C-alpha positions in Angstrom: -10.4 -24.9 -24.0 -13.3 -22.5 -23.5 -15.5 -25.1 -21.9 -13.1 -26.0 -19.1 -10.6 -28.9 -19.0 -9.5 -28.1 -15.4 -9.2 -31.1 -13.2 -9.0 -30.9 -9.4 -6.1 -33.0 -8.1 -6.5 -32.3 -4.4 -8.0 -29.9 -1.8 -6.7 -29.2 1.6 -7.0 -26.6 4.4 -3.7 -24.9 5.1 -3.2 -23.5 8.5 -0.7 -20.8 9.5 2.7 -22.3 10.3 4.2 -20.0 12.9 7.9 -19.5 13.1 10.0 -17.7 15.7 9.4 -14.3 14.0 5.6 -14.9 13.6 4.5 -16.7 16.7 0.9 -17.7 17.1 -1.2 -14.8 18.4 -3.7 -14.9 21.1 -7.2 -15.6 19.8 -8.9 -12.3 18.9 -11.9 -10.9 17.1 -11.7 -8.2 14.5 -14.8 -6.0 14.1 -15.7 -4.8 10.6 -15.8 -1.1 9.7 -18.6 0.5 7.6 -16.4 0.1 4.5 -15.7 -3.6 5.2 -19.4 -4.2 5.6 -20.1 -2.3 2.3 -17.9 -4.8 0.5 -19.9 -7.9 1.6 -22.3 -7.9 -1.4 -19.5 -8.0 -4.0 -17.3 -10.8 -5.3 -14.1 -12.1 -3.8 -11.0 -10.2 -5.0 -9.4 -12.5 -7.5 -5.9 -12.1 -9.1 -3.2 -14.5 -10.3 0.2 -14.8 -11.8 1.4 -16.9 -14.7 4.7 -18.7 -14.2 6.9 -20.9 -16.5 6.9 -24.6 -15.9 9.3 -25.5 -13.1 12.3 -27.7 -14.0 11.7 -30.1 -11.1 8.1 -30.8 -12.1 4.7 -29.4 -11.2 4.0 -31.7 -8.2 7.2 -30.7 -6.5 6.5 -27.0 -7.1 3.0 -27.3 -5.7 4.2 -28.8 -2.4 6.8 -26.1 -2.1 4.2 -23.4 -2.7 1.8 -25.0 -0.1 4.6 -25.0 2.5 5.7 -21.4 1.9 2.0 -20.3 1.8 1.5 -21.7 5.3 4.4 -19.6 6.5 3.2 -16.5 4.7 -0.3 -17.1 6.2 1.2 -16.9 9.7 2.2 -13.3 8.9 -1.4 -12.6 7.9 -3.1 -14.8 10.4 -6.5 -13.0 10.4 -7.1 -14.3 6.9 -7.1 -17.8 8.2 -10.1 -17.0 10.3 -13.8 -17.2 9.8 -16.8 -14.8 10.0 -18.8 -14.9 13.2 -22.4 -13.7 13.3 -24.1 -12.6 16.6 -27.7 -11.5 17.1 -28.4 -8.0 18.6 -31.4 -5.9 19.4 -31.3 -3.1 16.8 -31.1 0.4 18.3 -31.3 -1.1 21.7 -35.1 -1.1 21.6 -35.4 -4.8 22.1 -37.9 -5.1 19.3 -36.2 -4.7 16.0 -33.9 -7.7 15.2 -30.4 -7.2 13.9 -27.0 -8.8 13.8 -23.3 -8.1 13.9 -20.6 -9.5 11.8 -17.0 -10.0 13.0 -13.9 -11.8 11.8 -12.8 -14.5 14.3 -9.0 -15.1 14.1 -9.5 -18.8 14.7 -6.7 -20.2 12.6 -9.1 -22.6 10.8 -7.0 -22.1 7.7 -7.2 -21.1 4.0 -8.1 -23.5 1.2 -5.3 -24.7 -1.0 -6.3 -26.4 -4.3 -4.0 -28.3 -6.7 -5.5 -28.5 -10.2 -4.3 -29.5 -13.7 -5.3 -28.2 -17.1 -3.0 -30.3 -19.4 -4.8 -29.0 -22.5 -4.2 -25.4 -21.8 -0.9 -23.6 -22.8 0.6 -20.3 -21.8 0.0 -19.1 -25.4 -3.7 -19.8 -25.0 -3.9 -17.4 -22.1 -1.7 -14.6 -23.4 -2.4 -14.7 -27.2 -5.8 -12.9 -27.0 -7.2 -9.6 -25.8 -10.3 -11.2 -24.3 -9.5 -13.5 -21.3 -10.4 -17.1 -22.1 -13.3 -18.4 -20.0 -11.2 -21.3 -18.8 -9.3 -18.8 -16.6 -12.3 -18.5 -14.3 -11.8 -22.2 -13.4 -8.3 -21.3 -12.1 -9.8 -19.5 -9.1 -11.1 -21.7 -6.3 -13.9 -19.3 -5.1 -14.9 -17.9 -8.5 -18.5 -16.6 -8.4 -18.6 -16.5 -4.6 -19.9 -13.4 -3.0 -18.2 -12.1 0.1 -21.4 -12.4 2.1 -21.6 -16.1 1.3 -18.9 -16.6 3.9 -21.1 -14.9 6.4 -24.1 -17.2 5.6 -21.8 -20.3 5.6 -19.3 -19.9 8.5 -17.3 -22.9 7.2 -16.5 -21.1 4.0 -12.9 -19.7 4.0 -12.2 -16.0 3.5 -9.0 -16.9 1.6 -8.3 -19.6 -1.0 -5.5 -20.3 -3.5 -5.3 -22.6 -6.4 -2.1 -23.7 -8.3 -3.1 -25.0 -11.7 -0.5 -27.0 -13.8 -0.7 -26.0 -17.4 0.8 -27.9 -20.4 3.9 -25.6 -20.2 3.4 -23.4 -17.1 1.8 -22.8 -13.7 -1.0 -20.4 -12.9 -1.1 -19.3 -9.2 -4.4 -17.8 -8.3 -5.8 -16.3 -5.1 -9.3 -15.4 -4.0 -9.7 -13.1 -1.0 -12.9 -12.0 0.7 -13.4 -8.3 0.0 -15.0 -7.8 3.4 -11.9 -8.6 5.3 -9.1 -7.1 3.2 -8.5 -4.7 0.3 -6.2 -4.8 -2.7 -3.2 -3.6 -0.8 -3.4 -6.4 1.7 -4.1 -8.9 -1.2 -0.8 -8.0 -2.9 1.1 -7.7 0.4 0.2 -11.3 1.2 1.0 -12.4 -2.4 4.4 -10.7 -2.2 5.2 -12.1 1.2 4.3 -15.6 -0.1 6.6 -15.0 -3.1 9.5 -13.8 -1.0 9.3 -16.7 1.5 9.0 -19.1 -1.4 12.1 -17.7 -3.1 14.0 -17.9 0.2 13.4 -21.7 0.2 10.3 -21.4 2.5 12.3 -19.9 5.4 10.1 -17.3 7.2 12.3 -17.0 10.3 14.1 -13.9 9.1 12.7 -10.5 8.2 10.9 -10.0 5.0 10.3 -6.7 3.2 6.5 -7.0 3.2 5.0 -5.9 6.5 1.6 -7.2 7.2 -1.1 -4.7 8.2 -2.3 -4.7 11.8 -5.6 -6.6 12.2 -7.3 -3.9 14.3 -9.6 -1.6 12.4 -10.1 2.1 12.9 -13.5 3.5 13.7 -14.8 7.1 13.9 -15.1 8.2 17.5 -18.6 7.5 18.8 -19.2 4.7 16.4 -21.0 1.6 17.9 -18.6 -1.4 17.8 -19.5 -3.9 16.6 -21.8 -2.2 14.1 -25.4 -3.6 14.2 -26.9 -4.4 10.9 -30.7 -4.3 10.2 -31.0 -7.9 9.1 -32.8 -10.7 11.0 -30.5 -13.3 9.5 -27.3 -13.3 7.3 -29.3 -14.6 4.3 -31.0 -11.2 4.2 -27.8 -9.4 3.2 -28.3 -8.1 -0.3 -26.1 -9.4 -3.2 -24.7 -7.4 -6.1 -26.9 -7.7 -9.2 -26.0 -10.4 -11.7 -24.7 -9.4 -15.1 -26.5 -11.1 -18.0 -24.2 -13.7 -19.6 -22.0 -13.8 -21.5 -19.6 -11.1 -20.2 -16.1 -11.0 -21.6 -13.2 -9.7 -19.6 -10.3 -8.0 -21.3 -6.7 -7.2 -20.3 -5.5 -4.0 -21.9 -1.9 -2.7 -21.7 -1.1 0.9 -22.2 2.6 1.6 -23.1 4.3 4.7 -21.6 4.3 6.3 -25.0 0.5 5.8 -25.5 -0.2 7.2 -22.0 1.9 10.2 -22.8 0.0 10.8 -26.0 -3.4 10.4 -24.2 -2.3 12.9 -21.5 -1.1 15.5 -24.1 -4.3 15.1 -26.1 -6.5 15.5 -23.0 -4.7 18.6 -21.9 -4.8 20.1 -25.4 -8.6 19.9 -25.3 -8.8 21.7 -21.9 -9.6 25.4 -21.7 -6.7 27.7 -20.8 -6.2 28.2 -17.0 -7.8 24.9 -16.0 -6.2 22.2 -13.9 -3.7 19.8 -15.6 -5.1 16.4 -16.5 -3.0 13.6 -15.0 -1.9 10.4 -16.7 -4.4 8.4 -14.6 -7.3 10.8 -15.4 -6.5 10.7 -19.1 -6.4 6.8 -19.3 -9.6 6.4 -17.2 -11.4 9.0 -19.3 -10.3 7.2 -22.4 -11.7 3.9 -21.1 -14.9 5.5 -20.0 -15.5 7.1 -23.3 -14.9 3.8 -25.1 -17.3 2.1 -22.7 -20.0 4.7 -23.4 -19.6 4.2 -27.1 -19.7 0.4 -26.8 -22.9 0.6 -24.8 -24.4 3.0 -27.4 -25.2 5.7 -24.8 -26.8 8.8 -26.2 -24.4 11.9 -26.2 -26.8 13.8 -23.9 -27.4 10.9 -21.5 -26.2 11.5 -18.0 -24.0 8.7 -16.6 -21.4 8.2 -13.9 -18.0 6.6 -13.7 -16.8 5.7 -10.2 -13.2 4.7 -9.6 -12.3 4.0 -6.0 -8.6 4.6 -5.5 -7.0 4.5 -2.0 -10.2 5.5 -0.2 -10.5 2.4 2.0 -8.7 3.6 5.1 -10.1 0.8 7.1 -6.9 -0.3 8.8 -4.5 1.8 10.8 -2.0 1.1 8.1 -0.2 4.3 9.0 1.4 3.6 12.4 0.8 6.2 15.1 3.5 8.8 15.4 3.3 8.8 19.2 6.4 7.0 20.6 8.3 7.0 17.3 11.9 8.0 17.5 12.6 10.9 15.1 16.2 11.8 14.3 16.6 15.3 12.8 19.8 16.2 10.9 20.1 20.0 11.3 18.3 21.6 14.2 18.2 25.0 12.6 15.2 27.2 12.0 13.3 24.6 10.0 14.6 21.5 11.9 13.6 23.1 15.2 10.0 23.8 14.0 9.7 20.2 12.7 10.9 19.0 16.1 8.4 21.2 17.9 5.5 19.8 15.9 6.5 16.2 16.2 7.1 16.5 19.9 3.5 17.7 20.3 2.4 14.5 18.6 4.3 12.4 21.2 7.5 11.7 19.2 10.9 11.2 20.9 13.2 13.7 19.3 17.0 13.2 18.7 19.2 15.4 16.6 22.6 16.0 15.0 24.0 19.4 14.5 27.4 21.1 14.4 27.3 21.4 18.1 24.8 20.7 21.0 22.1 23.3 21.6 21.6 24.4 25.2 18.1 25.6 24.3 16.6 22.1 23.8 16.4 19.0 25.9 16.6 16.6 22.9 19.3 14.0 22.9 22.3 15.1 20.9 24.3 12.7 18.6 27.7 13.9 17.4 27.5 11.7 14.3 24.7 10.8 11.9 25.3 7.1 11.9 24.5 6.7 15.6 21.5 9.1 15.2 20.1 6.8 12.4 20.7 3.7 14.5 18.5 5.2 17.2 15.8 6.5 14.9 12.6 5.2 13.3 12.4 8.2 11.1 15.3 10.2 9.9 14.6 13.8 8.8 17.2 15.7 6.7 16.8 19.4 7.3 20.3 20.7 7.0 22.2 23.0 4.6 24.4 21.7 1.9 28.1 22.2 2.0 31.2 20.0 1.5 30.8 18.4 4.9 27.1 17.7 4.5 27.3 16.3 1.0 26.1 12.6 1.1 25.8 12.9 4.9 23.3 10.1 4.5 25.2 7.4 2.8 25.1 3.6 2.5 26.2 3.1 6.1 23.7 5.5 7.5 20.9 3.9 5.6 21.9 0.5 6.8 22.0 1.8 10.4 18.4 3.2 9.9 17.3 -0.3 9.1 14.5 -2.2 7.5 11.8 -0.5 9.5 13.2 3.0 9.0 12.0 5.9 6.9 14.1 8.8 5.6 12.6 12.2 4.8 14.6 14.8 2.9 13.4 18.5 3.1 17.0 19.8 3.0 19.0 19.5 -0.2 19.0 16.6 -2.6 22.8 16.0 -2.4 22.5 15.6 1.4 21.6 12.0 0.6 23.6 9.6 -1.7 20.7 9.1 -4.1 22.2 6.1 -5.8 22.5 4.3 -2.5 19.0 5.4 -1.5 17.5 3.8 -4.6 19.4 0.5 -3.8 18.3 0.6 -0.2 14.6 1.1 -1.2 14.8 -1.5 -3.9 16.4 -4.2 -1.7 14.2 -3.4 1.4 17.1 -2.2 3.5 14.8 0.7 4.6 11.0 0.8 4.7 10.5 4.0 2.7 11.3 7.6 1.8 9.7 10.9 1.5 11.6 13.2 -0.9 10.9 16.9 -1.7 14.4 17.5 -3.1 16.7 15.5 -5.4 20.5 15.3 -6.0 20.3 16.2 -9.7 17.2 18.3 -10.0 15.2 18.5 -12.0 16.2 14.9 -12.9 14.7 12.2 -10.7 15.8 8.5 -10.8 13.2 6.7 -12.9 13.2 3.8 -10.6 11.7 5.9 -7.8 8.5 6.5 -9.7 7.7 2.7 -9.8 8.2 2.2 -6.0 5.2 2.1 -3.8 7.2 2.9 -0.6 8.3 6.4 -1.8 6.5 9.7 -1.8 7.9 12.3 -4.2 7.2 16.0 -4.5 8.9 18.4 -6.9 10.6 20.8 -4.4 7.3 22.5 -3.5 7.1 21.9 0.3 7.6 25.6 0.9 5.2 26.9 -1.8 2.0 27.6 0.1 0.1 30.8 -0.1 1.0 31.6 3.5 4.7 30.9 3.0 4.8 33.1 -0.2 3.2 35.9 1.7 5.7 35.5 4.6 8.6 35.5 2.1 7.4 38.7 0.5 7.0 40.3 3.9 10.4 39.2 5.1 12.1 40.4 1.9 10.5 43.8 2.1 11.3 44.0 5.9 14.9 43.1 5.3 15.2 45.8 2.5 13.6 48.4 4.7 15.8 47.6 7.6 19.0 47.6 5.5 18.4 51.0 3.9 17.4 52.5 7.2 20.4 51.2 9.0 18.4 48.9 11.3 19.2 45.3 12.2 18.1 42.8 9.6 15.1 40.6 10.4 16.7 37.4 9.1 20.4 38.0 9.0 22.5 35.1 7.5 25.5 33.9 9.5 28.6 34.2 7.3 30.0 31.0 8.7 27.1 29.0 7.2 28.1 30.2 3.7 31.6 28.6 3.9 31.6 25.7 1.5 
């Protein structure tokens, strides 16, 4: 098994199959950012999933996957393109040669490989800590460096391989690191999976939203960026590891992570920052690596872990033009509205009654407000009337592209229905600073990548604490001296 045993059944180039909801775009060129260019010397990103053997047979499943992949590719059409290299005069002096590298959205397609490994079983792949070497043969562009696709313009930036095992399927994807990151990788994989589960139909909406192809550049940056190479072959490659190198798949249970975190924090001096679960696991792995390499205790070394630092795409849509519906245009809601209005947002609101002091559009009920909003901000008090003011119907009115943010009280939202809406893709995401049953938080929210959680600390800045102290002292001084209170509470708002 270690030596191979993978046979190529067929190769084809799959082009995007555009549907009504993903029509063919106009040809365009995507210029690469500094971070994109930095990834060219490294390998293609490679990940895969292991599936049980389909009842209808491997060949039928492969054809179905190829068809749904073409539809998914239409949603991520830049990945069906090719690199384009153009010569430039470096620094504009006309003497120093240079070049630029861009991604041409040419719809030339992604490679789709059908392979078979009849001598390999699922148990062969899952029954060992070290990954068997045969697995590298499951990836169509294994060993390919991202810059190779610059040197050879015919090389695809994306390729997939479906390998039939004795008792299963291995679906693998190789994606050029210069054109996309891990988030885009899994967005495409998940979109492909969703379309495949829906029978290959991509006409309707899917929960995975593809990132915009346009990159973001720092103001003043030359676009496209000139590189100091006379030809593409001069782009440096990452150093080669001396063979053999074994890869391992290590699983940490929640219990073991909890123990690691507790041990790490117990070793920290009093008054220092708390060590997170991620920090504890990474430190554990790095210490194990140092021991395995036999590094001296006093030898200086570095561990670099890049997490979420590749802000190459405008993955966060601009706020300008977004419709923001605010439930509760009181002191806090009004200030939120003022700040969002300055960023170009269109403000709507719901309150007990219209406010003459603002020009925002008023909605007498929350359902209609949600239907006309891209973002729904809950900034109201909690009483009987406002309990579960955001319920299942309101969330459905907000829609698949909508985001709900709660800075009011947890019970303003029907939390159970919110979890369902997030899980089933009925809304795009949520930002929650408060929860219905604090301090308890639904466990499912922690595993969702479309949710941002904070533990009721939005108000706890140094400035807000200072203001709170000043207001408290000011109110006490005013009360005992018979003066009007600085922040008098309306008795009507206390009625439950």
